[in-house]
N, C-alpha and C positions, 0 to 999 in steps of 0.2 A: 688478443693483446689487451692487457689490463690498462684501464684508463688512469692517466697520471694526474688526477685531479689535485690541484693546489700547488703543484710544482711549477715554479716560475722560470721561464727560459727567455733570455734575450737572444734573438736570432740575428746574426749579422747578415743583413740583406744588401747585396752589392748592386742589385739591378740586373743580375744574371739569372739564368734558368735554374742553376743548381741550388742557390740559396733560396729562390722562390719556392721550389718544391720542398726544400727542407722546412720552410715555414709552414707550408700547407700540411705536411705530414705530421709535424709536431702538434699542430692545432687539432688534427683528427684524432691524435692519440690522447687528447685530453689535457695537454699542458696549457698553462696560462702563458701565452706567447706574446712577445712584443717584438716588432721589427725595428732593428737599429741600423741605420745607414751611417757608416764610418767615413767621415770626411777627412781626407788627408791632404798633404801638400802637393801642389802641382807647380812646375816651373812656369813663369810668366811668359815664356817664349813658345809655349805649346797651345794648341787649341784646348779650350776648357771643356773637358768631357764629364766632370763630376756632376754637373747640374743635370745632364741627360740621364746619368746613372741614378741619381737621386730621384728624378721624376719617375723612372721605371720602378724603383723600389717603393715609392709612395703609391703607385698604381696597384702594385701587387698587394700591399697592405690594405688598401681600400677595398680591393676585390675580395679579400679574405676576411674583411671586417676585423682587423686587428690593429692595435695602436702602433703608431710610427714615431720614432725618435731619431733625430740627427745628432750624432756624437762627433764633436770636433776634436780630432787627434792630429791636427796639422803640425803642431810643434813636436809632438812625440815622433811622428813619422820623419820629419825633417832631420831631427837630431839622431834618432835611433837607426834610421835606414839610409837616408840620402847622404848625410855627412859622413857616416861610417863607410859607405860605399866609396865615396870620393877619396877619403883618407887611405883606404886599402889600395885602391888603384894607384894613387900617388906613391905608395910604398912598393909598388910592383907586384901586388898580390891580386888574387881573383876572387872577390867575395860573391856571395849569392844573396841578392837583395830580397828574394822571396823568403828565404830562410829567416833573415833578420826581420822582415815584416811580420812574419808569424810570431817570432819570439818577442819582439818589442811592442808591436802595435795591436795585433789581433788577440794574442794570448799573453800579453805582458803582465807580470806581477812585479811589484816593486822589489828590487833586490839591492842588498847593501854593497855588493861587489862592483857595481857599475853605476856611475853617476847619471848616465843617460837613461837608465832603465827605471823610470818613475812609475811604470805601470801603464797598461793599455786598456783595450776593450774588456778583457776578462776582469781585471781589477775593478774597473768602473762598474761593471754589471754586478759583481759580488757586493760592492759597497752600496749598491742601490737595490738590494734585496733579491737578486737572482739566485736560484739554486744552480742553474747551468747557463752557459752560453752555447750556441750552436752555429755551425757554418756549413757551407755546401761542399766542403772538402771531400775528396774521394779517398777516405781512410775509414777503417772500421775500428771498433773497440769492443772489448768484453770486460764485464765486471767479474772479478774473481771472488772466490769464497772468503778470502781474507780481507776483502774490501779494496784491494788494489785494482788498477785498471791496466789492461794490456792493449796496446795499440797495434793494429794489424794493417797490412796492405789493403788498399781498396780492391773490391772484387773485380772491377774492370781494370785489367792489367795495363791497358793503354791510357787510363786516366789516373791510375794510382798516384797519390800525392804525398805518400808517407816520407819521401825523400825531403820534402820541404818542411816537415813537421818533427824532425828528429830531436829538436831542442826541448820538446815538451817533457816535463817531469811530472811525477805523481800528483803534486799539489795543483797542477794545471789539469791533467787528464781527469782527475776526479770531478771536474766541473765543466767538461766539454762533451757535447754530443755531436755526432756526425751522421745525420739521418739518411744520407744517400750513399754512404760508404760501402754498403753491401750490394749496391745496384750497379747495373751497367748504364752508360750514358744513354743508350737507346731507351731503356726503361724509364729513366728520368724524363726524357722528352715525352714519352707516352703519358706519364703522370701529369706533366705540365699541361698537356692537351686535355686530359681528363678533368683537371681542376679549372680548365679554361683560363689559365694564367696569362696575363698580358705579355709575359716574356717567353711564352712557349716556343716561339720560332726564332728567338734572338740568337745571334751567332756567339760562339765562345770568344772571350777576350784573349789577347796575346800581349806579349811585351813585359815591361817591368811591372812588378806587383803594384797595383793601384794607379800607377802613373799612366799606363796604357801602351798603345802601339808605338813605342819609341825605340829605335835601334840604340843599343848600349853605347856604341862609339859616338853616335850623334849626341847622345845625352852627355857623355863625358867631355866632349869637345867644348861644351859651354863652360866647363869648370876647370879643365886642365889644358894648358896651352900646348899646341902642337909643336913638337921639336923634331923635324925631319932627320932621319938617320939612314944608315946603310943596312940593306938586307944581305946576309952572308950565306954562302953554302957551307957544308960541313967541313970543307977544306980551308975555310976562312977567306974565300974570294968574294969580293963585292959583286952581287948579281942584280941588285935592285935597290929600291928605296921604300921607306915607310914614314908614317906620320909621328912616330914617337913610341919607343919601346914600351912605355907604360900602358899603352892602349891594347896590347896584344896578350893573348892567353896561350899557354902551351897547348899544342894540338890544333890551334886555329889555322884556317887555310884561306881567310879572306882579309881584305883591307890593306894589303901591301902590293907594291908594284915590282914585277920582274922585268928586267930589260929584255927587249925583243931578241937580242943576241944570245940570251941564256934560256929562252923558253923551250927550245928543242922542238922536235917534230911531233912528239906524242902528246904535248900539251897536258901532261899529268899535273894534278894538283900538288902544291907544295904546302907542307905543314910547318908551323912554328915548333921547333924542337928545343930552342934555348933562347934566352934573352939576357942581354948584358946592360943593366941600367946605367952603370958608370960610363960606359962608352956609347950608350944609346944605339945598340945594334940588336938585331934579331937574327937568329940562324934558322934556316928553313931546309927541309928535305922532302923528297917525294915519298919517303918512308917515315911515317909518324913514330915508328918504334925503332929508332936508330939505336944500335947496340952501344952500350957504354954510356948512355945518356940518362940512365935512371938507376935509382937505388931501390932495392927491395924493401928497405926499412923506411917508414914514414913517421916523422914526429908529429904528434897531435896535441892540440890544446883545446880547452873548453869542452872536454869530454862530458857527455851526458849518459847516465846509466839509469834509464827510467824503470827498470825492473830490479835494480840492486843486485845484479848477479855477475857483473863483469869482474874479472880478476886477471892478474898476470898469467899468461899462458893459455887463456881461453881461446877456443877456435870460433871463428865468426864467418858469416857471409857478409860481404860488403858491397856497397854501390857508390861509385865515385861521382856520378852525375845523374841528373834526371833521365829516366829511361835507359840508363847505362847498363852495361853488362854486370851481372852478379858474379862475383868471384870469391875465392876462399882466402882467408888471412888468419893470422894469429896475433892477438894482442900481447905482444912480447913482454912489455912492461906496462904497468898501470898504477898511477898514484891517485887514489880516489880523492884525497884531500885537495891536491893541487889541480885535479882535473886534467892531468897530462898523461901521455903514454907513448909507446912506440908500437907501431903496427907493422908486422912483417908479412909482406905479400907473397903469395905462392909464385907469382911472376912479376918481375919488375915492369913498371908502367911509366914511361917518360912523359905521358900526357897529364899526369897529376901535377897540379900547380898549387903553390902556397896560397892559402886563403879559401881554397875549395872545401866543401863539406864532404866528409866520408861517413856514410850511414851504415849502421850495424844491423844485421838481421839474423834471426834464427827461423828459417823457413819463411812464413808470412808474418812473423812477429817482428816489429820494429823495436829494437832494444835501445836505440839512442844513436850516438855518433860523436864526431869530433871535427875540428877544423885543422887543416894541414898547416903546420908552422913554417 
């Protein structure tokens, strides 16, 4: 491997093992690396975890003898991720905070179309002389002969994070490195021990991007008032109660109460198959794929085409949720200028909810995606 002498990389170090190994690998490859800890907003009612994460990131940088910088993106995170997420849930939609965190905070570039998008870590790094930024995401990339970059699924299928990165476009991909994207998690752990990193045995984080191990309903309850309502069966009979239709996602099977008299003897799980915000009701069924409850055609907004190859009528593989089933679809209509289109599914799926991300693939290549309107 050729040494990348002179190329400056600002590495997002979160205090976790993946970003720690990414930093170590890039230093070994000859890059001029700087560790950057991104400080974001945390609600005042949670335990403060960012100081612990910053401490671990600082320890890794000290161990590898590389400079450390703390970047305050609290305002950008609050406006671009948290406020957006709350607005979407209030509108009865199901946003993905991890997708928005990557788009607005980690890899944000100032865009004229959205007032909240003032630029994030990537813009700051480029403004301060970086050639690239790098993170510990499990996605791979290839540089093509024409200078474009292709984003690929991570080699570890259980860790692949391309679903969360579908919004990245060429102007961003040109300046992002993913050092562990071609590795398995087990190999990353082995390298962490080889480098004797302070984070080698640290557990993986879960929960909302950057905020930590917080249940989504618990988080939303601090910003959206509970409005109890009825749980209905598919015949319209009241069989239980819930805390507010806004809190529930199509396909969900937790967080609502079924009256004892309607539970039955088999105690089968029930899934949310519809919600009525006007009447504050949710409809549940023991069959998440209730016939007649879905359309094969899905309207999409905010479509990203990172390879510039999408067109009306093109066939795609799609993924509706993280680690979800890959299925076939056709992009029936596509307006490149407006970033809108209609996706025709091979099979109707009633669990698809407005606000969710649908990601496009061609084999292992991530082509982009869109948001369900």
